[in-house]
N, C-alpha and C positions, 0 to 999 in steps of 0.2 A: 341332211347330214350323212356323212359316210358311214357305211356299215361294214362289219367284219364277221367272218364265220370261223369258228373253231371246232375241230373234230378230234375227238380222243378215242382211239381204238383200244379197247380193253380185251381181256381174255374171253369175256362173255358177251358184253354189250359194246356197241359203238354209239357214243354220244356226240350230238352236234348242237351247237348253240349259235344264235345270231345276236350280235352285239351292235348297239348304236351308241357311240361314245362309250360311256361306262354302264349303260343300261342294258340289261338282258331283255331282248325283245321276245325271244321264244327259244325252245329247245325240244329236241326229240331224242328218243332212245330206240335203237334198232339192234337186232342180234348181230354179233360179229361173225363174218363168214370165214370159211376155211382159206379162201384166197385173199381175204382182207379187202382187196380192191372193190369188189362188188358190194361189200357191206358199206364201204365209204360212200360209194355212188348212191346207194339206197338211202342212207342217212341224209345225204345232201339233198336229194330229190324231195324227201318228206319234209325236210326243214323248209325248203322253198315253197312247198305246197301249203303248209300249215302255219306260216308266219307271214308278216308283212314285209318280206324281203323284196327289195327293189334291185334287180340284177345290175342295173346301171350304176347303183350307188355302192355296190360291194367293192371294196378296195383291197381286201386281203382274205385269203383262206389259209388257215394254219392247220396242219394235219400232224398229229403225233401219236406214238404208240409205244408200249413197253415190249411188244413182241418183235424185236429186231430180226431174229433169224427167221421167224415165220413170214415176215414181210418180204424178205429176200427170196423166199422160196417161190418159184414159178415166174419170177419177173425176168424178162429178157435183158441180159447184161447190156446189150446195145442201147435199149431203152433207158436203163438206169444211167449209163454214161451220157446219153443225150440230155437227160434231165439235169444232171450235175453240171454239164458244160453250159446249158442254157441259163441255169440259175447263176453260175459264175459271171456270165456276160451281163445279166440283169443287175447283179451287185455292182459291177464296175460302172455300168451306166448310171445307176442311182447315185453312186458316190460322185461321179463327174458332174451330175446335175446339181447335187448339193453344193458343190464348190462354186458354181456360177449363178445360182438362182436362190432367192430367198423363199420361193414358193414351196409348199409341201410336196414331198415326193413319196411314192409308194415304197415302203420299206420291206426288206427281205431279211429274215432272221434265219441263220443256219446254226444248228446245234441240237444235241440230244437225238439225232437221227431224224429231225424234221426240217422241212422247208416252209417258210411263210412266203407263199407265192401270190403276187398281186392279181394275176389273171391266168387263164389257161395257158400253158406253155405253147409256143408256136409249133404247129405241126402235130400236136397231141390232142386227140378228140375226146378223151375221157379225163376226169379228175382222178389223178393217181398220186400216191405218195412215193417219192423217189428217195429211198433210204441211202444213207451214206455208207461207205465201206468201213468195216471195222479196222481200227489201227492196230499195229503189231504190239506197241508198247507205249508207255507214258511219254517217252522221248519223242516218238513220232507224233503223238497227239499234240505235244507242245509246239512242234514245228508247224503243224497244220493250223493250229489256232493262231499262231503268230502271223502266218501268211494272210489268213482271213482278216485279222485285226488291222494289219497294214492296209489292206484293200479298203477297209471301212474307215479309213482316215484316223486310225489309232484310237478309235472310240468304239468299243464292242463289249458286250456282256455275254457271259456263258453260264448256262445252267448245267452243272455236272451231276454225276450220279450221287445220290444221298449216301452219307456215311453213318454207320452205327456209332453209338456212344463209345463202345469199346475201341473202335478204330480211331476215333478222335483222341481218346486218352493215350493210345499207344503211339500215335504218329504226330499229333499236333504239338506245336510249341505253345505251351499254356502260359497264362498270366501275363501276356504281353501288354494288355491295357494297364494293369497294375504297375508294370515296369515303366511304362511311358509316364504315368502319373508321378512316380517316384523321381524319375529323371527331371521332369518339369519342376517338381518341388525343390530339388537340390539347386537347380540353376537359378530359379526365381529368388530363392532365399539369399544366395550369395550376391545376386545383383542388387537386392534391397540393401544389403550390407555394404555395397560398393566394393565388393571383393571379386577377384577373378574366379568364376565358377568352375574352371577346368580341373584344378586339382581335386576338388570335392566330387565332381562328376566322375572322373576317372576312378577314384577310390571306391565310389558307391557301386560301380558296375564291373569291378575287377578288370579294368582296362589298363593300357600302357601308352605313355607318350612315345611316339615313334620319331617325331621330327618337329622342328619349329622353323619358320622362315617366311619368305615372301614369294608369291606366285610371280614367276618371270616369263612363263610361256605356256600357252594353251593351244593345242592342235586338235581340231575337230573334223570329223567327216561323218557323213550319214551313209551307212551301209546296211541294206536289208531292212530299212525302217528304224534302225537303232543309231543313236548318237554315240559314236566311238571316237576315241582319241587318247591323248595323254596330257598330263599337266606336269610342269617342272617347277619345283620349289627351291629357291636359293636359301641356304641356311642362315639363320640369325642367332646371336648370342652363342650358346655352347655349340651350335652347329654351323658357325661361321666358316665359309669357304667350302661347304659341302652342298651337294644337290640331291634332292629326292625326286624320283620320277614315279608317277602313278598312272597306270593304264586304266581306262574306264570304258564301260559300255552301259550307259544309263546308271550303273553303279561302279564303285571302285573295285578293280579286280586284284591288282598286285602293286605293292609299294617296294621300290628298289633304290638303294643307295650304292652307286657303282655296281659291283657284282653281288652285293649282299641283298638278299631278299628279306625284308623286314616283316612282311605280312601278306597273306593271300586270302582269297575267298576259300571257305565260307566264313572265315572271321571277318568282322566288319572293319573297314578302313574308313574312318570319318575325318573329314576336313572341317575344322571349326575356326571361326573368327577368334583370334587369340585373346581378345579382351572380354568378350561377352559370351563365348561358347555358342554363338549362333551357327547352326549347321549350314554349310555351303554345298549344295548338291551340284552335280555335274553340269547342269544347265546354267548355273550362276557363276561358275569359275571364270575369273578374269584377271588380267594383269594387275598387280599392285596389292592384292589382298595380303594382309599379315595373318598367318594362319598357324594353327597347331594341328598336327596330324596324330590321331589317336587310333589305337587298335583295341577292339573289344572281342572277346572270345565268342565263338559261335555256340549255339545250344548243341547238346550232345546228339540230337536227332540228325543234325547236318554234318557230323564228323564221323559217322560210321563208314565202314568200307563201302557199303552199298550206296550211301548218300554221296560220297565223294566221287563216285563214277558219273554223277550228274552235275554236282555243284562244286567239285574240287578244281584246282588250277589245271590239272592235266585234262579234265573234261572240257576246259575252255581253251585248250590249245597251247598251254604253257608247259615246257619241259622241265618242270620243277615239282617235287613232291610237296604235299601239304605238310606244313610243320606248325603244330598248334602254338599259340602264344604261350610263353613259359609261365609256370605258376608264380614266378617272381619277376618283377620288372628290373631287378638289379642287373645292370650291365646292358640290358636290351636297348634302353633308350639312348645308350651311349655308343651303340655299335657303329652308327654311321660316322660320327665325327672322330671316334677312336680309330676306325679303319683309315680315315683320311690322314691322321697324324702318322700312322704306321707307314703309309705310302708316301709320306713327305709332303703333303699338301696343307 
């Protein structure tokens, strides 16, 4: 059976453990050294000497630490770059083999400053930890994580730094599970009554009907690993003769009727099947759907000036300011077809 080794470098001790499947075969604890690297090598050697490790059966060595800046100290930058480049090539090779073979492959996980390396890197004689470079800000972290995720076939997991309870209370959008249950209850109740759930759903969430119609065109393209495009909806009933266009990139970004912007991120633009309120995500958009487009106001955490620099329409390349959904829907849901009548259509 394949074996794996995990090494954790702490401020005082370096722990190494040998795993076989989910079973812990053995472990050792050695003092952490000032240069970190020699302490890792010592722990690895003692682990191999005092356990039933079979070198040919070892398929992975994961090395992690909380001492990011200390690990950077004393390492040759050229060595670090070489390690990063080699791990990048190994990731690409593993992904390519996953696509063409059903056989297990050696996985490499990148995150939290650690690399999970299947074997000694080519041209490197010692087991060393190759730390990642610190990113300048959260925006750059998101860009880098996106690139790695795309390389890994859009299936990746990340372990981020832990948050305190105070940070979660200050920044997180709370009670979303409860909100989801309430939405489901409203929709299911009206379906049992054989009534259209959309009016009750919109009222329960403080949303607004933006448009109703039939999907007549969907344009898609894949750019940078994302499904981007636009959907055009031809108006029905009160919106007859009008067209609504929604730009999307995995989610709906902006809804426009002619020159009128009806809704933008971070507010939610939801496309619902008009009789059942079944949500239609961007991957399911297709010609012929009869839909109702609904806007729901974003939580206040996403509408601050600081948040809009990341999630607002201008941050996504649109030259329009964010305009919150109005407190009252009076007139808003009529903007599109009213504008059309004023322009003689």
